[in-house]
C-alpha positions as CSV (number, residue, x, y, z in Angstrom):
1,V,102.0,134.8,110.5
2,I,102.3,138.5,110.9
3,I,102.6,140.0,114.5
4,T,102.4,143.7,115.3
5,G,104.4,145.0,118.2
6,A,106.6,141.8,117.9
7,N,109.8,143.2,119.4
8,R,108.6,143.2,123.2
9,G,106.4,141.8,125.6
10,I,103.4,139.6,124.3
11,G,104.3,140.1,120.6
12,R,107.8,138.9,121.2
13,G,106.3,135.9,123.0
14,F,104.1,135.3,120.0
15,A,107.1,135.6,117.6
16,K,109.1,133.2,119.7
17,V,106.5,130.6,119.8
18,H,105.7,130.7,116.1
19,L,109.4,130.6,115.1
20,A,109.6,127.3,117.1
21,R,107.3,125.7,114.6
22,P,108.9,124.1,111.6
23,S,108.2,125.7,108.1
24,T,106.8,128.9,109.6
25,T,107.4,132.4,108.3
26,V,107.0,134.9,111.1
27,I,106.6,138.6,110.0
28,A,107.6,140.8,112.8
29,A,106.1,144.2,112.4
30,V,107.8,146.8,114.6
31,R,107.6,150.6,115.1
32,D,111.4,151.0,114.7
33,A,113.3,148.2,112.9
34,T,116.7,149.8,114.0
35,H,115.8,149.6,117.6
36,A,118.0,147.0,119.7
37,T,114.8,145.0,120.7
38,S,113.9,144.7,117.0
39,K,117.3,143.7,116.0
40,A,117.3,141.2,118.8
41,L,114.5,139.1,117.2
42,Q,117.0,137.7,114.8
43,N,118.6,135.8,117.9
44,L,115.3,134.0,118.6
45,P,115.6,130.2,118.0
46,K,114.0,128.9,114.7
47,A,112.8,125.5,113.8
48,D,113.8,123.9,110.5
49,S,112.7,125.9,107.6
50,S,111.3,128.7,109.5
51,R,112.3,132.3,108.8
52,L,111.9,135.7,110.3
53,I,111.1,138.8,108.3
54,T,111.2,142.1,110.1
55,I,109.2,145.0,108.7
56,Q,108.6,148.5,110.0
57,L,105.0,149.3,110.7
58,D,104.1,152.3,112.9
59,S,100.6,151.8,114.3
60,S,100.4,155.5,115.0
61,M,100.2,156.0,111.1
62,P,97.6,153.3,110.1
63,E,97.2,155.0,106.7
64,S,100.7,153.5,105.8
65,T,99.7,149.9,106.5
66,A,98.5,149.0,103.0
67,A,101.8,150.2,101.6
68,V,103.8,148.1,104.1
69,I,101.6,144.9,103.4
70,E,102.2,145.6,99.5
71,K,105.9,145.6,100.1
72,L,105.6,142.2,101.9
73,K,104.1,140.9,98.6
74,T,106.6,142.5,96.3
75,D,110.0,142.4,98.3
76,H,109.4,139.1,100.3
77,G,107.1,137.0,98.0
78,I,104.4,136.9,100.6
79,T,101.2,135.4,98.8
80,S,99.2,134.4,101.7
81,L,98.8,134.8,105.5
82,D,97.3,132.1,107.8
83,I,97.3,134.3,111.0
84,V,97.4,137.9,111.7
85,I,98.0,139.0,115.3
86,A,97.2,142.8,115.9
87,N,99.1,143.2,119.2
88,A,100.6,146.6,119.1
89,G,99.0,149.0,121.5
90,I,99.5,151.9,123.7
91,S,98.6,152.9,127.2
92,L,100.1,156.4,127.7
93,N,98.5,157.4,130.8
94,A,95.7,156.3,133.3
95,S,93.0,159.0,133.7
96,R,89.4,159.7,134.2
97,V,87.2,160.7,131.4
98,R,87.1,164.3,132.5
99,E,90.8,164.4,132.7
100,S,91.6,162.9,129.3
101,T,92.5,165.2,126.5
102,V,91.0,165.0,123.2
103,E,94.6,164.6,121.8
104,N,95.2,161.6,124.1
105,I,91.9,159.9,123.4
106,N,92.6,160.3,119.6
107,Q,96.1,158.9,120.0
108,H,94.7,155.7,121.9
109,L,91.9,155.4,119.3
110,L,94.3,155.7,116.3
111,V,96.8,153.0,117.7
112,N,94.5,150.6,119.6
113,A,91.4,150.5,117.4
114,V,92.0,152.2,113.9
115,A,95.4,150.5,113.3
116,P,94.1,147.0,113.7
117,V,91.2,147.6,111.4
118,A,93.7,149.1,108.9
119,L,95.8,145.9,109.2
120,F,92.8,143.7,108.5
121,Q,91.9,145.7,105.5
122,A,95.4,145.6,104.1
123,A,95.9,141.9,104.8
124,A,92.3,140.7,103.9
125,D,93.3,139.3,100.5
126,L,96.4,137.5,101.9
127,L,94.3,135.9,104.5
128,Q,91.8,134.7,101.9
129,A,94.6,133.1,100.2
130,S,95.6,131.0,103.2
131,K,95.7,127.4,102.3
132,T,94.8,126.2,105.8
133,G,91.2,126.7,105.3
134,N,91.0,128.7,108.6
135,P,92.6,132.1,108.2
136,T,92.5,133.8,111.6
137,F,92.6,137.4,112.8
138,I,93.4,138.0,116.4
139,A,93.3,141.3,118.2
140,I,94.8,141.7,121.7
141,S,92.3,143.4,124.0
142,T,91.7,143.8,127.6
143,L,88.8,143.4,130.1
144,G,89.1,147.2,130.6
145,G,87.6,147.6,127.3
146,S,84.6,145.3,128.0
147,I,81.2,147.1,128.4
148,A,79.8,144.1,130.0
149,S,82.6,144.0,132.7
150,I,82.9,147.8,133.3
151,D,81.5,147.5,136.9
152,G,84.3,145.3,137.9
153,V,86.9,147.7,136.7
154,A,85.0,151.0,137.5
155,H,87.5,151.9,140.1
156,L,90.4,151.9,137.7
157,P,91.4,155.1,135.9
158,L,91.3,153.3,132.3
159,S,90.4,156.3,130.1
160,P,91.2,156.6,127.2
161,Y,92.9,153.1,127.0
162,G,89.7,151.3,128.0
163,G,87.5,153.4,125.5
164,S,89.9,152.6,122.7
165,K,89.8,148.9,123.4
166,A,86.1,149.0,123.6
167,A,86.1,150.4,120.0
168,L,88.6,147.6,119.0
169,N,86.2,145.0,120.6
170,W,83.3,146.2,118.5
171,F,85.3,146.2,115.1
172,I,86.8,142.8,115.7
173,R,83.5,141.2,116.9
174,R,81.8,142.8,113.9
175,L,84.2,140.9,111.5
176,H,82.8,137.7,112.8
177,F,79.5,138.6,111.1
178,E,80.8,140.4,108.1
179,E,83.6,137.9,107.0
180,P,82.2,134.4,107.3
181,W,85.2,133.0,105.9
182,L,87.6,134.4,108.6
183,T,88.1,133.2,112.1
184,S,88.4,136.5,114.1
185,F,88.5,136.9,117.8
186,L,89.9,139.1,120.7
187,L,92.3,137.8,123.2
188,H,92.6,139.2,126.8
189,P,95.9,137.9,128.2
190,G,95.2,139.1,131.7
191,L,97.5,141.3,133.6
192,I,100.9,141.4,131.9
193,E,103.9,143.2,133.2
194,T,105.0,145.0,130.0
195,D,105.5,148.5,128.9
196,L,102.9,149.5,126.5
């Protein structure tokens, strides 16, 4: 399993749960492998034959994702992936559409929508090589990115975060139709006290 944004919050929780499973390789993708929270991942309890690989993957630079995945293959002998969890995300400020700068909108789209797509593209062959018969791609989203639910969150200043998650929702939902061999879905974890 590979988990982006694995050094904090939800991503760390996913890493902890998967490391507790026997014979599991957890690839923790973090923006800064030298940060204390990234180094602390090594202290998480591991089940028998489980291992942790920490890699540096900056979601604000999705064009580098393919090279990082290739390095997993060459440096760590990774030949398949059963699960990919695109968890890394940002929410830099809460604003109305009128108040959102183009730069801020682009930042959110890059990290929250483009980076997960780049991750899927780079990891697709490893997912297809999964021996489980059920390779899975999960993207962490939010109710704030749901077009169908916008009336319920209209009072919240969710731009550009909500818009970027709406784009993510479209891409990941589209995978369901384009990649019949893949289980792909979005996960809305609810309100979480974390620092995006």
